Each structure stands twice: as structure tokens, then as C-alpha cells.
N, C-alpha and C positions, 0 to 999 in steps of 0.2 A: 361596231360601236351599237347596232339594233340588237345584235344577240346580246350584247350584255344588258341592255335596257330590257330585254325580254325576260333576262333571268332575275332582274331586278323586281320586276312585275309579278313574275310567279312567286318570287319568297316573300315579296310583299303581301301579295293575295293569301298565301297560307298564312302569314302571322295574322292576319284578318280572321280568316275563316275558322282556324283553330284555336282562336285565343283561349277559349276555356282550358285548353290542354298544352298549351305553349309555355306557361311558365310553372315551374317547381319550387319550392321553397327548400334552400339547402343551406342551413347554418344562417339564416335570416336574409341571405343574397337570393336574388333571383337569377334563375338560369334557362335560357331558351331551349328548347327541344329541337330535335332535328325533324324535318319532314316527316322522315319515317317514325318516328316517336310520336309525333303529333297524329298522325293518319291512324296508327295502331291504337291509340289511346281511344280515338272515337269510334272508331270500327268495333274494338272491344267493349266499349261502354254501352253501345246501343245494343251490340250483339249479346250482351251478357244480359242486359234487362229482357230482353226477348226470351231468352233461353229460361230465365226466372219465371216469368210468366206461363211458359210452356210446362215447367216443373209445378208450379202452382195451381193452375187451372185444373178443376177436378175432371177426371176422366170422362165420368157421365155427361160432360157437358162439352167434350170436344166437336160435338155435331151442331152446338147451338151458334146460330146466326142472328144477326140484328134483324134482317128481313130477307123475304125469298129472293131479293137480287143481290145478296153480296156472300161472300164466302164464308164457310164455317170457320170457327176458331181454329180448328187444325188445319184446314185448307189455307188459311192467312199464314201460319207457319211454314206449311210446304212451300208454299210461293215464295216467302222471303228465302228460304234455304235454295230453292231452286233457282231463283234470281241470283244469289250471290255465286252458285256455281256457273251460272251463264256469263259472270262478269269475270270468274277466274278462269274459265276455260278459254274465252277471250284473250285475256292478259297473258296466260301462261302460253297460249297456243299448243296445249295439250288437253285430254280428256282428265277432267277431275271432277268427281262425283256426279250426282244427277242434275244436268244442267236443264232439265224442263222447266219452262216457267211456271207450270202448275204442274206438278209432280201429280199421279194417280193417289188419291186416299188409299185405295186397294194393296197399293206397293208399300203402304206404312200404316198399317192397320190400327196399330195401338199407340197409346200416348207416348209410350218408353220409346217405340222406333220413332216417332215423329220428333221427339226431342233430341234424339241421339243425331237424326239427320242434321237437325238445325244447329247442335252444337259442333258437329263435324264442319260445317260450312262456315261457322263462324272463326273455327280454329284453321281450318285451310285458308281463309280469308286473312288472317292474322299471319300465317306463314306465308303468303303470297306477298304481302307489304313487306316483311322483313327480307325476303329473296330479292325483291325489286331493289330495295335501299333507296336512299334519298333520290338518286337519279330517276330510278323508275316510278317512284312515287310522285314526283313532279311531273314526269312526263304524263302521267295516268291520272293527274290530280282531278281533274274534271269527273272521270269514272269513279274515282274512289269517293269523292265528295258526294256525287250522284246516288251512288249505291249505298253509302253510308246514311244519307238522307232517305231514300228508299226504305230501308229498316227502321228509321225514325218515324217515318209517316204511319206505317204498319204498327208499330208501338202504338202510337197516338190512337189508331183504330181500335186495337185490343184494349184498350183503357176504357172505350165506350163499350166494350162487350162486358168487361167488370162492372161499370156503372149501372148498366143496364140490368144486371142481375143482383144489385146491390151488395156488391163485393167490393172493398177497397183494394186498389192495385198493388202490389207490393212495395213498389217504389213510394208509394204515399202513405205508407203504414208508418207508424211512429218508431224510431230506430231505438233499439235496446241498449 
């Protein structure tokens, strides 16, 4: 009985945590997503926001930092991608990508290399979510939530980089 209550708690928690992505409109009726679909939607949402920022930010400002005690714009993107791989290596129990917490800028010298690394980490994360399926996502839910939130926290930090340079972040621009 305790095991059943535990699963009910986990699924109820998923419903609350992933509420923005749990429902989709289908012919007027609402349909609940699976844990895999919900985790994948949140992971890709914030990952794609960061990728868009990486592509949008001027290459000559990749070394910009808010102050001497924080990472440069490029270092933030590298940190996010490296940390994504840290998670993927732990969950998959195999070597995937560059799992250093703070990969060296000298290993990703250009904007294009940095964005490609970030894109790959997001794509590899999405693939791992799909590989795990519902049971794996539920088993590792705290990891998926935590690392997705980690990306979100750095997204917020990069918004400050934009605002401090009088640039409107991509997500805040009027939609065409």
C-alpha cells in the first residue's frame, strides 16, 4: 500500500510541477501529458530559449560579464551545457558529451562552437528523457526538475546581460 501511495504522490507532484505543459488542447477537450512528455516539454522550452540567446547575442560580446566576479556570457552557456552533460553522464551511466561543470573557453573558441555545444547538450538531454520513458523520468524526477530549473536560473541571469546592454531579450520582443 505504501508503494502505491508513493506512486500516487509522484504522479500528483508531476501534475503540479509541470502544470504549464501538462494540458494540450485537442478538439476542445483537454488531454493530460505523460511524465515523459511533460519533462521533455519543459526541458526543450528552456533549452531552446538559451539556444536562441546564444545565437542572438553578438559574437563580439561573448566575453561580456556583468562584473569581474561572474562568468562571461559565453562561460554561462558553456557552464549550462557542461552541467547538462554532468546530469546525462550520471543518469545514463555512460560518457556523453563534455561533462565538465565549466568547460574551458579555449575548447569552444567561437560563438558557433559554443552554440553547437549547447544545442547538442539540449538535444542529448531530450533524447535521454525519451530513452528513460515514464518510469525513468519519474524515478529521476528530482534530477530532471533540478537541472531544468538550473537552465532556467541561467536564462534569468542572461536576461540581466541583455538588459545591462540595453538589448531586449528574444523572448521579450514583440511576436511577428
